[in-house]
C-alpha positions as CSV (number, residue, x, y, z in Angstrom):
1,M,-15.8,11.3,13.6
2,S,-12.6,12.5,12.1
3,H,-9.4,10.6,11.6
4,T,-5.9,12.1,11.9
5,A,-3.1,10.5,10.0
6,V,0.5,11.0,11.0
7,A,2.9,11.4,8.0
8,A,5.9,9.5,9.3
9,H,7.1,7.3,6.4
10,K,8.8,7.9,3.1
11,G,9.4,5.8,0.1
12,E,7.7,2.5,-0.6
13,K,6.4,2.3,3.0
14,A,4.7,5.6,2.5
15,L,3.2,4.4,-0.8
16,K,1.8,1.3,1.0
17,E,0.2,3.6,3.7
18,A,-1.3,5.8,1.0
19,V,-2.7,2.8,-0.8
20,K,-4.2,1.7,2.5
21,L,-5.9,5.1,2.8
22,L,-7.3,4.9,-0.8
23,G,-8.4,1.3,0.0
24,K,-10.9,2.6,2.5
25,H,-13.0,3.8,-0.4
26,Y,-12.0,1.6,-3.4
27,Q,-10.3,-1.6,-4.4
28,V,-6.7,-0.5,-4.9
29,A,-3.5,-2.1,-6.0
30,Y,-0.1,-0.9,-7.2
31,R,2.9,-2.2,-9.0
32,E,6.4,-0.9,-9.6
33,L,7.3,-0.4,-13.2
34,E,10.7,0.8,-14.6
35,T,10.5,4.4,-13.6
36,F,7.2,4.9,-11.8
37,Y,4.6,3.2,-9.6
38,E,1.2,2.5,-11.2
39,I,-1.7,2.8,-8.8
40,I,-4.8,0.9,-10.0
41,V,-8.2,1.9,-8.6
42,E,-11.4,-0.1,-9.2
43,S,-14.6,2.0,-8.7
44,Q,-17.9,0.2,-9.4
45,A,-17.7,-0.8,-13.0
46,R,-14.6,1.3,-13.9
47,T,-10.9,0.8,-13.4
48,Y,-8.6,3.8,-13.3
49,A,-4.8,3.9,-13.3
50,V,-2.4,6.7,-12.4
51,G,1.3,6.9,-12.2
52,I,3.7,8.4,-9.7
53,D,7.4,8.7,-10.4
54,I,9.6,6.5,-8.3
55,K,11.8,9.5,-7.4
56,D,8.8,11.4,-6.1
57,V,7.7,8.5,-4.0
58,Q,11.2,8.3,-2.4
59,K,10.9,11.9,-1.3
60,A,7.3,12.0,-0.2
61,N,5.4,11.0,2.9
62,E,2.1,9.0,2.8
63,L,-0.1,12.1,2.9
64,E,1.7,13.7,0.0
65,I,1.4,10.5,-2.0
66,Y,-2.3,10.1,-1.1
67,S,-3.0,13.7,-2.0
68,S,-1.2,13.3,-5.3
69,C,-3.1,10.1,-6.1
70,C,-6.5,11.8,-5.2
71,S,-5.7,14.8,-7.4
72,K,-4.7,12.5,-10.4
73,L,-7.7,10.3,-9.9
74,E,-10.0,13.3,-10.0
75,R,-8.5,14.5,-13.2
76,V,-9.2,11.1,-14.9
77,G,-12.8,11.1,-13.7
78,C,-12.7,9.1,-10.5
79,L,-14.6,11.0,-7.9
80,L,-13.3,10.5,-4.4
């Protein structure tokens, strides 16, 4: 069964939707820091954190944010 997501949001709303998508696989949280959002992912016994610039989040939709998070998480060793 495949799922189709519609990229309709931008900004923090899009970030929340991207976090929901990541949350289907892992325990995920995020927080806003001074210039970027930190996305924290708990996978089994490990915790990973990646950052996305606030300006990038303001311009991107949820699928772009999700894709960026996945790419960054793979680079730090979290297999999605």
